[in-house]
Jmol script that loads the backbone (N, CA, C; Angstrom):
load data "model"
ATOM      1  N   MET A   1     199.505  42.605 110.322  1.00  0.00           N
ATOM      2  CA  MET A   1     200.030  42.850 111.451  1.00  0.00           C
ATOM      3  C   MET A   1     199.960  44.528 111.812  1.00  0.00           C
ATOM      4  N   ILE A   2     199.624  44.782 112.958  1.00  0.00           N
ATOM      5  CA  ILE A   2     199.578  46.370 113.166  1.00  0.00           C
ATOM      6  C   ILE A   2     200.578  46.693 114.346  1.00  0.00           C
ATOM      7  N   GLU A   3     201.103  47.769 114.132  1.00  0.00           N
ATOM      8  CA  GLU A   3     202.189  48.374 114.848  1.00  0.00           C
ATOM      9  C   GLU A   3     201.870  49.875 115.529  1.00  0.00           C
ATOM     10  N   SER A   4     202.751  50.245 116.809  1.00  0.00           N
ATOM     11  CA  SER A   4     202.372  51.350 117.038  1.00  0.00           C
ATOM     12  C   SER A   4     203.723  51.952 117.763  1.00  0.00           C
ATOM     13  N   ILE A   5     203.780  52.852 118.010  1.00  0.00           N
ATOM     14  CA  ILE A   5     205.294  53.511 118.475  1.00  0.00           C
ATOM     15  C   ILE A   5     205.102  53.633 119.865  1.00  0.00           C
ATOM     16  N   ILE A   6     206.137  53.285 120.901  1.00  0.00           N
ATOM     17  CA  ILE A   6     206.136  53.546 122.191  1.00  0.00           C
ATOM     18  C   ILE A   6     207.147  54.822 122.472  1.00  0.00           C
ATOM     19  N   THR A   7     206.408  55.723 123.393  1.00  0.00           N
ATOM     20  CA  THR A   7     206.998  57.224 123.412  1.00  0.00           C
ATOM     21  C   THR A   7     207.912  56.879 124.500  1.00  0.00           C
ATOM     22  N   ASP A   8     208.847  58.127 124.890  1.00  0.00           N
ATOM     23  CA  ASP A   8     209.841  58.037 126.011  1.00  0.00           C
ATOM     24  C   ASP A   8     209.059  57.693 126.998  1.00  0.00           C
ATOM     25  N   ARG A   9     207.792  58.157 127.767  1.00  0.00           N
ATOM     26  CA  ARG A   9     207.029  57.856 128.724  1.00  0.00           C
ATOM     27  C   ARG A   9     206.253  56.424 128.657  1.00  0.00           C
ATOM     28  N   GLY A  10     206.637  55.788 127.648  1.00  0.00           N
ATOM     29  CA  GLY A  10     206.035  54.278 127.676  1.00  0.00           C
ATOM     30  C   GLY A  10     204.566  54.309 127.161  1.00  0.00           C
ATOM     31  N   GLN A  11     204.005  55.329 126.630  1.00  0.00           N
ATOM     32  CA  GLN A  11     202.794  55.349 125.961  1.00  0.00           C
ATOM     33  C   GLN A  11     202.753  55.221 124.571  1.00  0.00           C
ATOM     34  N   THR A  12     201.481  54.631 124.202  1.00  0.00           N
ATOM     35  CA  THR A  12     201.287  54.174 122.845  1.00  0.00           C
ATOM     36  C   THR A  12     199.685  54.703 122.490  1.00  0.00           C
ATOM     37  N   THR A  13     199.552  55.087 121.197  1.00  0.00           N
ATOM     38  CA  THR A  13     198.263  54.979 120.788  1.00  0.00           C
ATOM     39  C   THR A  13     197.915  54.036 120.098  1.00  0.00           C
ATOM     40  N   LEU A  14     196.588  53.301 120.713  1.00  0.00           N
ATOM     41  CA  LEU A  14     196.221  52.283 120.036  1.00  0.00           C
ATOM     42  C   LEU A  14     195.460  52.561 118.757  1.00  0.00           C
ATOM     43  N   PRO A  15     195.914  51.943 117.713  1.00  0.00           N
ATOM     44  CA  PRO A  15     195.526  52.083 116.360  1.00  0.00           C
ATOM     45  C   PRO A  15     193.745  51.653 116.269  1.00  0.00           C
ATOM     46  N   ASP A  16     193.045  52.269 115.530  1.00  0.00           N
ATOM     47  CA  ASP A  16     191.601  52.060 115.276  1.00  0.00           C
ATOM     48  C   ASP A  16     191.117  50.556 115.342  1.00  0.00           C
ATOM     49  N   ALA A  17     191.914  49.757 114.599  1.00  0.00           N
ATOM     50  CA  ALA A  17     191.401  48.398 114.355  1.00  0.00           C
ATOM     51  C   ALA A  17     191.644  47.727 115.775  1.00  0.00           C
ATOM     52  N   VAL A  18     192.466  48.051 116.652  1.00  0.00           N
ATOM     53  CA  VAL A  18     192.806  47.541 117.781  1.00  0.00           C
ATOM     54  C   VAL A  18     191.870  47.889 118.900  1.00  0.00           C
ATOM     55  N   ARG A  19     191.497  49.319 118.875  1.00  0.00           N
ATOM     56  CA  ARG A  19     190.184  49.708 119.723  1.00  0.00           C
ATOM     57  C   ARG A  19     189.077  49.101 119.470  1.00  0.00           C
ATOM     58  N   GLU A  20     188.774  48.813 118.278  1.00  0.00           N
ATOM     59  CA  GLU A  20     187.333  48.030 117.790  1.00  0.00           C
ATOM     60  C   GLU A  20     187.752  46.719 118.432  1.00  0.00           C
ATOM     61  N   ALA A  21     188.602  45.977 117.905  1.00  0.00           N
ATOM     62  CA  ALA A  21     188.598  44.778 118.714  1.00  0.00           C
ATOM     63  C   ALA A  21     188.727  44.603 119.874  1.00  0.00           C
ATOM     64  N   LEU A  22     189.008  45.428 120.732  1.00  0.00           N
ATOM     65  CA  LEU A  22     188.857  45.336 122.270  1.00  0.00           C
ATOM     66  C   LEU A  22     187.528  46.004 122.832  1.00  0.00           C
ATOM     67  N   SER A  23     186.768  46.743 121.974  1.00  0.00           N
ATOM     68  CA  SER A  23     185.910  47.292 122.186  1.00  0.00           C
ATOM     69  C   SER A  23     186.045  48.304 123.234  1.00  0.00           C
ATOM     70  N   VAL A  24     186.877  49.114 123.045  1.00  0.00           N
ATOM     71  CA  VAL A  24     187.294  50.140 123.812  1.00  0.00           C
ATOM     72  C   VAL A  24     187.480  51.560 123.290  1.00  0.00           C
ATOM     73  N   GLN A  25     186.928  52.560 124.062  1.00  0.00           N
ATOM     74  CA  GLN A  25     186.901  53.947 123.510  1.00  0.00           C
ATOM     75  C   GLN A  25     187.958  54.796 124.297  1.00  0.00           C
ATOM     76  N   ALA A  26     187.853  56.060 123.961  1.00  0.00           N
ATOM     77  CA  ALA A  26     188.738  57.079 124.942  1.00  0.00           C
ATOM     78  C   ALA A  26     188.105  57.051 126.168  1.00  0.00           C
ATOM     79  N   GLY A  27     189.025  56.905 127.128  1.00  0.00           N
ATOM     80  CA  GLY A  27     188.771  56.874 128.540  1.00  0.00           C
ATOM     81  C   GLY A  27     188.821  55.567 129.159  1.00  0.00           C
ATOM     82  N   GLY A  28     188.490  54.566 128.281  1.00  0.00           N
ATOM     83  CA  GLY A  28     188.322  53.061 128.379  1.00  0.00           C
ATOM     84  C   GLY A  28     189.516  52.841 129.096  1.00  0.00           C
ATOM     85  N   ARG A  29     189.632  51.420 129.622  1.00  0.00           N
ATOM     86  CA  ARG A  29     190.719  50.823 130.215  1.00  0.00           C
ATOM     87  C   ARG A  29     190.983  49.258 129.754  1.00  0.00           C
ATOM     88  N   VAL A  30     192.336  49.107 129.571  1.00  0.00           N
ATOM     89  CA  VAL A  30     192.732  47.737 129.111  1.00  0.00           C
ATOM     90  C   VAL A  30     193.426  46.893 130.306  1.00  0.00           C
ATOM     91  N   ARG A  31     193.529  45.657 130.294  1.00  0.00           N
ATOM     92  CA  ARG A  31     194.278  44.912 131.310  1.00  0.00           C
ATOM     93  C   ARG A  31     195.428  44.216 130.466  1.00  0.00           C
ATOM     94  N   TYR A  32     196.600  44.283 130.953  1.00  0.00           N
ATOM     95  CA  TYR A  32     197.674  43.310 130.306  1.00  0.00           C
ATOM     96  C   TYR A  32     198.007  42.015 131.128  1.00  0.00           C
ATOM     97  N   VAL A  33     198.097  40.931 130.485  1.00  0.00           N
ATOM     98  CA  VAL A  33     198.224  39.466 131.109  1.00  0.00           C
ATOM     99  C   VAL A  33     199.635  38.975 130.253  1.00  0.00           C
ATOM    100  N   ILE A  34     200.681  38.916 131.277  1.00  0.00           N
ATOM    101  CA  ILE A  34     201.869  38.380 131.016  1.00  0.00           C
ATOM    102  C   ILE A  34     201.875  36.996 131.056  1.00  0.00           C
ATOM    103  N   LEU A  35     202.180  36.071 129.901  1.00  0.00           N
ATOM    104  CA  LEU A  35     202.106  34.889 129.982  1.00  0.00           C
ATOM    105  C   LEU A  35     203.574  34.205 129.837  1.00  0.00           C
ATOM    106  N   ASP A  36     203.524  32.984 130.139  1.00  0.00           N
ATOM    107  CA  ASP A  36     204.888  32.125 130.244  1.00  0.00           C
ATOM    108  C   ASP A  36     205.471  32.530 128.835  1.00  0.00           C
ATOM    109  N   GLY A  37     206.881  32.835 128.681  1.00  0.00           N
ATOM    110  CA  GLY A  37     207.368  32.773 127.532  1.00  0.00           C
ATOM    111  C   GLY A  37     207.355  34.221 126.820  1.00  0.00           C
ATOM    112  N   GLY A  38     207.049  35.376 127.964  1.00  0.00           N
ATOM    113  CA  GLY A  38     206.776  36.634 127.649  1.00  0.00           C
ATOM    114  C   GLY A  38     205.916  37.149 126.715  1.00  0.00           C
ATOM    115  N   GLU A  39     204.901  36.331 126.250  1.00  0.00           N
ATOM    116  CA  GLU A  39     203.682  36.868 125.391  1.00  0.00           C
ATOM    117  C   GLU A  39     202.817  37.720 126.323  1.00  0.00           C
ATOM    118  N   VAL A  40     202.252  38.614 125.882  1.00  0.00           N
ATOM    119  CA  VAL A  40     201.500  39.661 126.369  1.00  0.00           C
ATOM    120  C   VAL A  40     200.225  39.801 125.699  1.00  0.00           C
ATOM    121  N   ARG A  41     199.132  39.518 126.475  1.00  0.00           N
ATOM    122  CA  ARG A  41     197.586  39.726 125.864  1.00  0.00           C
ATOM    123  C   ARG A  41     197.116  41.302 126.655  1.00  0.00           C
ATOM    124  N   MET A  42     196.541  41.640 125.701  1.00  0.00           N
ATOM    125  CA  MET A  42     195.512  42.934 126.110  1.00  0.00           C
ATOM    126  C   MET A  42     194.259  42.573 126.009  1.00  0.00           C
ATOM    127  N   ILE A  43     193.414  42.813 127.272  1.00  0.00           N
ATOM    128  CA  ILE A  43     192.124  42.559 127.288  1.00  0.00           C
ATOM    129  C   ILE A  43     191.298  43.881 127.498  1.00  0.00           C
ATOM    130  N   GLY A  44     190.267  44.326 126.781  1.00  0.00           N
ATOM    131  CA  GLY A  44     189.597  45.378 126.910  1.00  0.00           C
ATOM    132  C   GLY A  44     188.716  45.299 128.079  1.00  0.00           C
ATOM    133  N   MET A  45     188.778  46.153 129.151  1.00  0.00           N
ATOM    134  CA  MET A  45     187.893  46.136 130.240  1.00  0.00           C
ATOM    135  C   MET A  45     186.246  46.826 129.991  1.00  0.00           C
ATOM    136  N   ARG A  46     185.432  46.106 130.317  1.00  0.00           N
ATOM    137  CA  ARG A  46     184.188  46.688 130.366  1.00  0.00           C
ATOM    138  C   ARG A  46     183.523  47.394 131.353  1.00  0.00           C
ATOM    139  N   PRO A  47     182.996  48.288 131.665  1.00  0.00           N
ATOM    140  CA  PRO A  47     182.264  48.816 132.893  1.00  0.00           C
ATOM    141  C   PRO A  47     181.336  47.774 133.064  1.00  0.00           C
ATOM    142  N   ILE A  48     181.292  47.678 134.770  1.00  0.00           N
ATOM    143  CA  ILE A  48     179.873  46.722 135.113  1.00  0.00           C
ATOM    144  C   ILE A  48     178.834  47.211 134.808  1.00  0.00           C
ATOM    145  N   SER A  49     178.524  48.557 134.616  1.00  0.00           N
ATOM    146  CA  SER A  49     177.111  49.111 134.198  1.00  0.00           C
ATOM    147  C   SER A  49     176.712  48.497 132.653  1.00  0.00           C
ATOM    148  N   ARG A  50     177.526  47.831 131.832  1.00  0.00           N
ATOM    149  CA  ARG A  50     177.157  47.433 130.623  1.00  0.00           C
ATOM    150  C   ARG A  50     176.471  45.930 130.909  1.00  0.00           C
ATOM    151  N   LEU A  51     176.500  45.604 131.990  1.00  0.00           N
ATOM    152  CA  LEU A  51     175.850  44.189 132.287  1.00  0.00           C
ATOM    153  C   LEU A  51     174.410  44.525 132.907  1.00  0.00           C
ATOM    154  N   TYR A  52     174.046  45.903 133.118  1.00  0.00           N
ATOM    155  CA  TYR A  52     172.645  45.895 133.544  1.00  0.00           C
ATOM    156  C   TYR A  52     171.625  45.438 132.468  1.00  0.00           C
ATOM    157  N   GLY A  53     170.840  44.500 132.968  1.00  0.00           N
ATOM    158  CA  GLY A  53     169.627  44.017 132.289  1.00  0.00           C
ATOM    159  C   GLY A  53     170.175  42.969 131.405  1.00  0.00           C
ATOM    160  N   ALA A  54     171.357  42.383 131.506  1.00  0.00           N
ATOM    161  CA  ALA A  54     171.956  41.140 130.956  1.00  0.00           C
ATOM    162  C   ALA A  54     171.066  39.875 131.253  1.00  0.00           C
ATOM    163  N   LEU A  55     170.445  39.776 132.550  1.00  0.00           N
ATOM    164  CA  LEU A  55     170.053  38.673 132.883  1.00  0.00           C
ATOM    165  C   LEU A  55     168.433  38.849 133.062  1.00  0.00           C
ATOM    166  N   LYS A  56     167.765  39.505 132.216  1.00  0.00           N
ATOM    167  CA  LYS A  56     166.472  39.885 132.018  1.00  0.00           C
ATOM    168  C   LYS A  56     165.650  38.196 131.922  1.00  0.00           C
ATOM    169  N   ARG A  57     164.718  38.316 132.663  1.00  0.00           N
ATOM    170  CA  ARG A  57     163.934  37.030 132.588  1.00  0.00           C
ATOM    171  C   ARG A  57     162.253  37.447 132.577  1.00  0.00           C
ATOM    172  N   GLU A  58     161.615  36.642 131.561  1.00  0.00           N
ATOM    173  CA  GLU A  58     160.331  36.891 131.125  1.00  0.00           C
ATOM    174  C   GLU A  58     159.592  36.284 132.391  1.00  0.00           C
ATOM    175  N   GLY A  59     158.203  36.671 132.687  1.00  0.00           N
ATOM    176  CA  GLY A  59     157.369  36.027 133.636  1.00  0.00           C
ATOM    177  C   GLY A  59     157.721  36.431 135.053  1.00  0.00           C
ATOM    178  N   ALA A  60     156.913  35.938 135.777  1.00  0.00           N
ATOM    179  CA  ALA A  60     156.856  36.212 137.196  1.00  0.00           C
ATOM    180  C   ALA A  60     158.216  35.985 137.967  1.00  0.00           C
ATOM    181  N   PRO A  61     158.363  36.542 139.125  1.00  0.00           N
ATOM    182  CA  PRO A  61     159.907  36.470 139.729  1.00  0.00           C
ATOM    183  C   PRO A  61     159.831  34.964 140.523  1.00  0.00           C
ATOM    184  N   VAL A  62     160.852  34.320 140.505  1.00  0.00           N
ATOM    185  CA  VAL A  62     160.953  33.000 141.063  1.00  0.00           C
ATOM    186  C   VAL A  62     161.296  33.143 142.552  1.00  0.00           C
ATOM    187  N   THR A  63     160.304  32.468 143.363  1.00  0.00           N
ATOM    188  CA  THR A  63     160.274  32.499 144.884  1.00  0.00           C
ATOM    189  C   THR A  63     161.583  31.805 145.615  1.00  0.00           C
ATOM    190  N   LEU A  64     161.918  31.898 146.535  1.00  0.00           N
ATOM    191  CA  LEU A  64     162.942  31.160 147.271  1.00  0.00           C
ATOM    192  C   LEU A  64     162.545  29.518 147.226  1.00  0.00           C
ATOM    193  N   GLU A  65     161.224  29.390 147.449  1.00  0.00           N
ATOM    194  CA  GLU A  65     160.733  28.048 147.493  1.00  0.00           C
ATOM    195  C   GLU A  65     161.024  27.351 146.247  1.00  0.00           C
ATOM    196  N   ASP A  66     160.813  27.975 145.031  1.00  0.00           N
ATOM    197  CA  ASP A  66     161.029  27.387 143.794  1.00  0.00           C
ATOM    198  C   ASP A  66     162.391  27.188 143.737  1.00  0.00           C
ATOM    199  N   MET A  67     163.262  28.079 144.125  1.00  0.00           N
ATOM    200  CA  MET A  67     164.743  27.914 143.967  1.00  0.00           C
ATOM    201  C   MET A  67     165.213  26.552 144.589  1.00  0.00           C
ATOM    202  N   GLU A  68     164.777  26.547 145.860  1.00  0.00           N
ATOM    203  CA  GLU A  68     165.307  25.494 146.668  1.00  0.00           C
ATOM    204  C   GLU A  68     164.717  24.258 146.135  1.00  0.00           C
ATOM    205  N   ARG A  69     163.493  24.214 145.648  1.00  0.00           N
ATOM    206  CA  ARG A  69     163.035  22.759 145.019  1.00  0.00           C
ATOM    207  C   ARG A  69     163.796  22.700 143.847  1.00  0.00           C
ATOM    208  N   ALA A  70     163.894  23.492 142.949  1.00  0.00           N
ATOM    209  CA  ALA A  70     165.009  22.986 141.727  1.00  0.00           C
ATOM    210  C   ALA A  70     166.259  22.496 142.308  1.00  0.00           C
ATOM    211  N   ILE A  71     166.813  23.221 143.233  1.00  0.00           N
ATOM    212  CA  ILE A  71     168.026  22.766 143.606  1.00  0.00           C
ATOM    213  C   ILE A  71     168.050  21.205 144.304  1.00  0.00           C
ATOM    214  N   THR A  72     167.095  21.161 144.939  1.00  0.00           N
ATOM    215  CA  THR A  72     167.022  19.713 145.434  1.00  0.00           C
ATOM    216  C   THR A  72     166.640  18.603 144.328  1.00  0.00           C
ATOM    217  N   GLU A  73     165.904  19.126 143.450  1.00  0.00           N
ATOM    218  CA  GLU A  73     165.508  18.090 142.318  1.00  0.00           C
ATOM    219  C   GLU A  73     166.788  17.792 141.510  1.00  0.00           C
ATOM    220  N   GLY A  74     167.478  18.932 141.164  1.00  0.00           N
ATOM    221  CA  GLY A  74     168.933  18.804 140.479  1.00  0.00           C
ATOM    222  C   GLY A  74     170.081  17.772 141.122  1.00  0.00           C
ATOM    223  N   ALA A  75     169.766  17.861 142.378  1.00  0.00           N
ATOM    224  CA  ALA A  75     170.768  17.184 143.133  1.00  0.00           C
ATOM    225  C   ALA A  75     170.125  15.822 143.223  1.00  0.00           C
ATOM    226  N   GLY A  76     169.383  15.404 142.740  1.00  0.00           N
ATOM    227  CA  GLY A  76     168.683  13.990 142.798  1.00  0.00           C
ATOM    228  C   GLY A  76     167.629  14.011 143.964  1.00  0.00           C
ATOM    229  N   GLY A  77     167.473  14.791 144.660  1.00  0.00           N
ATOM    230  CA  GLY A  77     166.255  14.547 145.811  1.00  0.00           C
ATOM    231  C   GLY A  77     165.084  14.543 145.446  1.00  0.00           C
ATOM    232  N   LYS A  78     164.250  14.566 146.211  1.00  0.00           N
ATOM    233  CA  LYS A  78     162.715  14.612 145.671  1.00  0.00           C
ATOM    234  C   LYS A  78     161.927  15.536 146.364  1.00  0.00           C
TER     235      LYS A  78
END
end "model"
wireframe off; spacefill off
backbone 0.3
color backbone group
């Protein structure tokens, strides 16, 4: 179990292990979620820029017609 102290201003320092688990660094952001029963979850926020290139696809770009055809076929059409 990891602990930290809350200052008079309500601030705390996140221990190294917590920062690593949340994948946050200095200047990073965290979000708090308060659950029923008073449990609190802390979530490390990641900048949208980290998503750049996450959906790379090999090959030629897909056309709108190809997408419409795939949707129709997936919906059971012909």
